[in-house]
SEFIZA-3560 file (N, C-alpha, C; in Angstrom, 3 decimals):
REM SEFIZA-3560
<numar><xx>-10.346</xx><yy>19.128</yy><zz>17.645</zz><atom>N</atom></numar>
<numar><xx>-10.808</xx><yy>19.796</yy><zz>16.640</zz><atom>CA</atom></numar>
<numar><xx>-11.824</xx><yy>20.965</yy><zz>16.985</zz><atom>C</atom></numar>
<numar><xx>-12.590</xx><yy>20.672</yy><zz>17.775</zz><atom>N</atom></numar>
<numar><xx>-13.754</xx><yy>21.671</yy><zz>18.210</zz><atom>CA</atom></numar>
<numar><xx>-12.937</xx><yy>22.851</yy><zz>18.530</zz><atom>C</atom></numar>
<numar><xx>-11.854</xx><yy>22.912</yy><zz>19.307</zz><atom>N</atom></numar>
<numar><xx>-11.187</xx><yy>24.063</yy><zz>19.603</zz><atom>CA</atom></numar>
<numar><xx>-10.566</xx><yy>24.847</yy><zz>18.402</zz><atom>C</atom></numar>
<numar><xx>-10.037</xx><yy>23.969</yy><zz>17.622</zz><atom>N</atom></numar>
<numar><xx>-9.457</xx><yy>24.734</yy><zz>16.440</zz><atom>CA</atom></numar>
<numar><xx>-10.401</xx><yy>25.379</yy><zz>15.547</zz><atom>C</atom></numar>
<numar><xx>-11.599</xx><yy>24.725</yy><zz>15.197</zz><atom>N</atom></numar>
<numar><xx>-12.581</xx><yy>25.186</yy><zz>14.438</zz><atom>CA</atom></numar>
<numar><xx>-13.169</xx><yy>26.476</yy><zz>14.953</zz><atom>C</atom></numar>
<numar><xx>-13.394</xx><yy>26.474</yy><zz>16.376</zz><atom>N</atom></numar>
<numar><xx>-13.803</xx><yy>27.734</yy><zz>16.932</zz><atom>CA</atom></numar>
<numar><xx>-12.722</xx><yy>28.952</yy><zz>16.855</zz><atom>C</atom></numar>
<numar><xx>-11.618</xx><yy>28.497</yy><zz>17.173</zz><atom>N</atom></numar>
<numar><xx>-10.467</xx><yy>29.634</yy><zz>17.121</zz><atom>CA</atom></numar>
<numar><xx>-10.277</xx><yy>30.111</yy><zz>15.647</zz><atom>C</atom></numar>
<numar><xx>-10.429</xx><yy>29.200</yy><zz>14.555</zz><atom>N</atom></numar>
<numar><xx>-10.295</xx><yy>29.549</yy><zz>13.329</zz><atom>CA</atom></numar>
<numar><xx>-11.740</xx><yy>30.118</yy><zz>12.723</zz><atom>C</atom></numar>
<numar><xx>-12.761</xx><yy>30.225</yy><zz>13.421</zz><atom>N</atom></numar>
<numar><xx>-14.073</xx><yy>30.478</yy><zz>13.122</zz><atom>CA</atom></numar>
<numar><xx>-14.538</xx><yy>30.007</yy><zz>11.734</zz><atom>C</atom></numar>
<numar><xx>-14.491</xx><yy>28.540</yy><zz>11.660</zz><atom>N</atom></numar>
<numar><xx>-14.893</xx><yy>27.747</yy><zz>10.582</zz><atom>CA</atom></numar>
<numar><xx>-15.681</xx><yy>26.593</yy><zz>11.274</zz><atom>C</atom></numar>
<numar><xx>-16.379</xx><yy>25.991</yy><zz>10.254</zz><atom>N</atom></numar>
<numar><xx>-17.458</xx><yy>24.943</yy><zz>10.627</zz><atom>CA</atom></numar>
<numar><xx>-16.513</xx><yy>23.488</yy><zz>10.447</zz><atom>C</atom></numar>
<numar><xx>-16.936</xx><yy>22.573</yy><zz>11.425</zz><atom>N</atom></numar>
<numar><xx>-16.239</xx><yy>21.341</yy><zz>11.315</zz><atom>CA</atom></numar>
<numar><xx>-16.367</xx><yy>20.690</yy><zz>9.918</zz><atom>C</atom></numar>
<numar><xx>-17.635</xx><yy>20.686</yy><zz>9.408</zz><atom>N</atom></numar>
<numar><xx>-17.769</xx><yy>20.083</yy><zz>8.204</zz><atom>CA</atom></numar>
<numar><xx>-16.822</xx><yy>20.771</yy><zz>6.990</zz><atom>C</atom></numar>
<numar><xx>-16.210</xx><yy>21.835</yy><zz>7.121</zz><atom>N</atom></numar>
<numar><xx>-15.440</xx><yy>22.345</yy><zz>6.162</zz><atom>CA</atom></numar>
<numar><xx>-14.047</xx><yy>21.736</yy><zz>6.214</zz><atom>C</atom></numar>
<numar><xx>-13.610</xx><yy>20.993</yy><zz>7.188</zz><atom>N</atom></numar>
<numar><xx>-12.305</xx><yy>20.344</yy><zz>7.090</zz><atom>CA</atom></numar>
<numar><xx>-12.460</xx><yy>18.939</yy><zz>7.147</zz><atom>C</atom></numar>
<numar><xx>-13.589</xx><yy>18.239</yy><zz>7.458</zz><atom>N</atom></numar>
<numar><xx>-13.707</xx><yy>16.798</yy><zz>7.800</zz><atom>CA</atom></numar>
<numar><xx>-12.945</xx><yy>16.146</yy><zz>6.423</zz><atom>C</atom></numar>
<numar><xx>-13.337</xx><yy>16.401</yy><zz>5.272</zz><atom>N</atom></numar>
<numar><xx>-12.723</xx><yy>15.645</yy><zz>4.069</zz><atom>CA</atom></numar>
<numar><xx>-11.279</xx><yy>15.658</yy><zz>4.195</zz><atom>C</atom></numar>
<numar><xx>-10.758</xx><yy>17.038</yy><zz>4.216</zz><atom>N</atom></numar>
<numar><xx>-9.246</xx><yy>17.033</yy><zz>4.399</zz><atom>CA</atom></numar>
<numar><xx>-8.562</xx><yy>16.426</yy><zz>5.503</zz><atom>C</atom></numar>
<numar><xx>-9.185</xx><yy>16.210</yy><zz>6.886</zz><atom>N</atom></numar>
<numar><xx>-8.715</xx><yy>15.677</yy><zz>7.887</zz><atom>CA</atom></numar>
<numar><xx>-8.554</xx><yy>14.101</yy><zz>7.518</zz><atom>C</atom></numar>
<numar><xx>-9.760</xx><yy>13.428</yy><zz>7.032</zz><atom>N</atom></numar>
<numar><xx>-9.798</xx><yy>12.012</yy><zz>6.589</zz><atom>CA</atom></numar>
<numar><xx>-8.660</xx><yy>11.945</yy><zz>5.690</zz><atom>C</atom></numar>
<numar><xx>-8.343</xx><yy>12.646</yy><zz>4.608</zz><atom>N</atom></numar>
<numar><xx>-7.417</xx><yy>12.350</yy><zz>3.705</zz><atom>CA</atom></numar>
<numar><xx>-5.805</xx><yy>12.331</yy><zz>4.438</zz><atom>C</atom></numar>
<numar><xx>-5.816</xx><yy>13.426</yy><zz>5.293</zz><atom>N</atom></numar>
<numar><xx>-4.439</xx><yy>13.476</yy><zz>6.120</zz><atom>CA</atom></numar>
<numar><xx>-4.202</xx><yy>12.500</yy><zz>6.904</zz><atom>C</atom></numar>
<numar><xx>-5.358</xx><yy>11.878</yy><zz>7.589</zz><atom>N</atom></numar>
<numar><xx>-5.264</xx><yy>10.940</yy><zz>8.602</zz><atom>CA</atom></numar>
<numar><xx>-5.044</xx><yy>9.494</yy><zz>8.070</zz><atom>C</atom></numar>
<numar><xx>-5.717</xx><yy>9.246</yy><zz>7.094</zz><atom>N</atom></numar>
<numar><xx>-5.709</xx><yy>7.864</yy><zz>6.441</zz><atom>CA</atom></numar>
<numar><xx>-5.374</xx><yy>7.685</yy><zz>5.003</zz><atom>C</atom></numar>
<numar><xx>-5.254</xx><yy>8.845</yy><zz>4.297</zz><atom>N</atom></numar>
<numar><xx>-4.674</xx><yy>8.577</yy><zz>2.856</zz><atom>CA</atom></numar>
<numar><xx>-5.877</xx><yy>8.323</yy><zz>2.020</zz><atom>C</atom></numar>
<numar><xx>-7.052</xx><yy>8.168</yy><zz>2.583</zz><atom>N</atom></numar>
<numar><xx>-8.422</xx><yy>7.886</yy><zz>1.704</zz><atom>CA</atom></numar>
<numar><xx>-9.359</xx><yy>8.810</yy><zz>1.865</zz><atom>C</atom></numar>
<numar><xx>-10.207</xx><yy>8.976</yy><zz>0.796</zz><atom>N</atom></numar>
<numar><xx>-11.162</xx><yy>9.978</yy><zz>0.772</zz><atom>CA</atom></numar>
<numar><xx>-12.608</xx><yy>9.603</yy><zz>1.376</zz><atom>C</atom></numar>
<numar><xx>-12.737</xx><yy>8.187</yy><zz>1.600</zz><atom>N</atom></numar>
<numar><xx>-13.777</xx><yy>7.689</yy><zz>2.210</zz><atom>CA</atom></numar>
<numar><xx>-13.510</xx><yy>6.552</yy><zz>3.078</zz><atom>C</atom></numar>
<numar><xx>-14.495</xx><yy>6.138</yy><zz>3.966</zz><atom>N</atom></numar>
<numar><xx>-14.166</xx><yy>5.304</yy><zz>5.060</zz><atom>CA</atom></numar>
<numar><xx>-15.109</xx><yy>5.397</yy><zz>6.247</zz><atom>C</atom></numar>
<numar><xx>-14.580</xx><yy>4.857</yy><zz>7.503</zz><atom>N</atom></numar>
<numar><xx>-15.362</xx><yy>5.075</yy><zz>8.576</zz><atom>CA</atom></numar>
<numar><xx>-15.613</xx><yy>6.702</yy><zz>8.871</zz><atom>C</atom></numar>
<numar><xx>-16.457</xx><yy>6.899</yy><zz>9.811</zz><atom>N</atom></numar>
<numar><xx>-16.676</xx><yy>8.245</yy><zz>10.414</zz><atom>CA</atom></numar>
<numar><xx>-15.426</xx><yy>8.904</yy><zz>10.722</zz><atom>C</atom></numar>
<numar><xx>-15.085</xx><yy>10.156</yy><zz>10.616</zz><atom>N</atom></numar>
<numar><xx>-13.796</xx><yy>10.653</yy><zz>10.919</zz><atom>CA</atom></numar>
<numar><xx>-13.533</xx><yy>10.402</yy><zz>12.293</zz><atom>C</atom></numar>
<numar><xx>-14.544</xx><yy>10.931</yy><zz>13.378</zz><atom>N</atom></numar>
<numar><xx>-14.203</xx><yy>10.774</yy><zz>14.647</zz><atom>CA</atom></numar>
<numar><xx>-13.985</xx><yy>9.305</yy><zz>15.120</zz><atom>C</atom></numar>
<numar><xx>-14.687</xx><yy>8.344</yy><zz>14.499</zz><atom>N</atom></numar>
<numar><xx>-14.308</xx><yy>7.139</yy><zz>14.887</zz><atom>CA</atom></numar>
<numar><xx>-12.916</xx><yy>6.649</yy><zz>14.258</zz><atom>C</atom></numar>
<numar><xx>-12.655</xx><yy>7.001</yy><zz>13.126</zz><atom>N</atom></numar>
<numar><xx>-11.362</xx><yy>6.835</yy><zz>12.662</zz><atom>CA</atom></numar>
<numar><xx>-10.160</xx><yy>7.381</yy><zz>13.481</zz><atom>C</atom></numar>
<numar><xx>-10.388</xx><yy>8.663</yy><zz>13.941</zz><atom>N</atom></numar>
<numar><xx>-9.412</xx><yy>9.232</yy><zz>14.882</zz><atom>CA</atom></numar>
<numar><xx>-9.214</xx><yy>8.553</yy><zz>16.262</zz><atom>C</atom></numar>
<numar><xx>-10.336</xx><yy>8.153</yy><zz>16.726</zz><atom>N</atom></numar>
<numar><xx>-10.360</xx><yy>7.175</yy><zz>17.959</zz><atom>CA</atom></numar>
<numar><xx>-9.512</xx><yy>5.972</yy><zz>17.963</zz><atom>C</atom></numar>
<numar><xx>-9.785</xx><yy>5.466</yy><zz>16.752</zz><atom>N</atom></numar>
<numar><xx>-9.151</xx><yy>3.975</yy><zz>16.495</zz><atom>CA</atom></numar>
<numar><xx>-7.672</xx><yy>4.266</yy><zz>16.456</zz><atom>C</atom></numar>
<numar><xx>-7.289</xx><yy>5.173</yy><zz>15.476</zz><atom>N</atom></numar>
<numar><xx>-5.920</xx><yy>5.402</yy><zz>15.275</zz><atom>CA</atom></numar>
<numar><xx>-5.360</xx><yy>5.989</yy><zz>16.347</zz><atom>C</atom></numar>
<numar><xx>-5.715</xx><yy>6.674</yy><zz>17.193</zz><atom>N</atom></numar>
<numar><xx>-5.183</xx><yy>7.439</yy><zz>18.381</zz><atom>CA</atom></numar>
<numar><xx>-4.707</xx><yy>8.761</yy><zz>18.054</zz><atom>C</atom></numar>
<numar><xx>-4.647</xx><yy>9.664</yy><zz>19.169</zz><atom>N</atom></numar>
<numar><xx>-4.213</xx><yy>10.892</yy><zz>19.061</zz><atom>CA</atom></numar>
<numar><xx>-2.775</xx><yy>11.168</yy><zz>18.332</zz><atom>C</atom></numar>
<numar><xx>-1.800</xx><yy>10.640</yy><zz>19.227</zz><atom>N</atom></numar>
<numar><xx>-0.372</xx><yy>10.793</yy><zz>18.805</zz><atom>CA</atom></numar>
<numar><xx>-0.213</xx><yy>10.414</yy><zz>17.216</zz><atom>C</atom></numar>
<numar><xx>-0.670</xx><yy>9.233</yy><zz>16.847</zz><atom>N</atom></numar>
<numar><xx>-0.658</xx><yy>8.800</yy><zz>15.416</zz><atom>CA</atom></numar>
<numar><xx>-1.139</xx><yy>9.895</yy><zz>14.553</zz><atom>C</atom></numar>
<numar><xx>-2.392</xx><yy>10.371</yy><zz>14.839</zz><atom>N</atom></numar>
<numar><xx>-3.227</xx><yy>11.172</yy><zz>14.052</zz><atom>CA</atom></numar>
<numar><xx>-2.379</xx><yy>12.462</yy><zz>13.940</zz><atom>C</atom></numar>
<numar><xx>-1.764</xx><yy>13.052</yy><zz>14.906</zz><atom>N</atom></numar>
<numar><xx>-1.155</xx><yy>14.161</yy><zz>14.976</zz><atom>CA</atom></numar>
<numar><xx>0.189</xx><yy>13.891</yy><zz>14.154</zz><atom>C</atom></numar>
<numar><xx>0.834</xx><yy>12.860</yy><zz>14.183</zz><atom>N</atom></numar>
<numar><xx>1.818</xx><yy>12.705</yy><zz>13.392</zz><atom>CA</atom></numar>
<numar><xx>1.563</xx><yy>12.758</yy><zz>11.777</zz><atom>C</atom></numar>
<numar><xx>0.599</xx><yy>11.993</yy><zz>11.718</zz><atom>N</atom></numar>
<numar><xx>0.063</xx><yy>12.216</yy><zz>10.329</zz><atom>CA</atom></numar>
<numar><xx>-0.341</xx><yy>13.346</yy><zz>9.623</zz><atom>C</atom></numar>
<numar><xx>-1.036</xx><yy>14.177</yy><zz>10.476</zz><atom>N</atom></numar>
<numar><xx>-1.389</xx><yy>15.738</yy><zz>10.112</zz><atom>CA</atom></numar>
<numar><xx>-0.059</xx><yy>16.368</yy><zz>9.783</zz><atom>C</atom></numar>
<numar><xx>0.701</xx><yy>16.429</yy><zz>10.949</zz><atom>N</atom></numar>
<numar><xx>2.010</xx><yy>17.018</yy><zz>10.736</zz><atom>CA</atom></numar>
<numar><xx>2.816</xx><yy>16.639</yy><zz>9.407</zz><atom>C</atom></numar>
<numar><xx>2.908</xx><yy>15.291</yy><zz>9.138</zz><atom>N</atom></numar>
<numar><xx>3.608</xx><yy>14.955</yy><zz>7.894</zz><atom>CA</atom></numar>
<numar><xx>2.753</xx><yy>15.530</yy><zz>6.726</zz><atom>C</atom></numar>
<numar><xx>1.345</xx><yy>15.477</yy><zz>6.730</zz><atom>N</atom></numar>
<numar><xx>0.566</xx><yy>16.027</yy><zz>5.550</zz><atom>CA</atom></numar>
<numar><xx>0.941</xx><yy>17.507</yy><zz>5.363</zz><atom>C</atom></numar>
<numar><xx>1.042</xx><yy>18.272</yy><zz>6.460</zz><atom>N</atom></numar>
<numar><xx>1.331</xx><yy>19.765</yy><zz>6.423</zz><atom>CA</atom></numar>
<numar><xx>2.607</xx><yy>20.063</yy><zz>6.071</zz><atom>C</atom></numar>
<numar><xx>3.567</xx><yy>19.149</yy><zz>6.448</zz><atom>N</atom></numar>
<numar><xx>4.967</xx><yy>19.388</yy><zz>6.445</zz><atom>CA</atom></numar>
<numar><xx>5.674</xx><yy>19.480</yy><zz>5.020</zz><atom>C</atom></numar>
//
């Protein structure tokens, strides 16, 4: 996520809420980075792709 935010010249806090909803379907919960670690990279990427698709 760091590389993406740097490349797009945005701050991480500008996309955290959208990322949480894309990955979990919820607007609240554990910290985003903890959630990403628990779910795992492959599953998170699939969920993000499904949200964008």
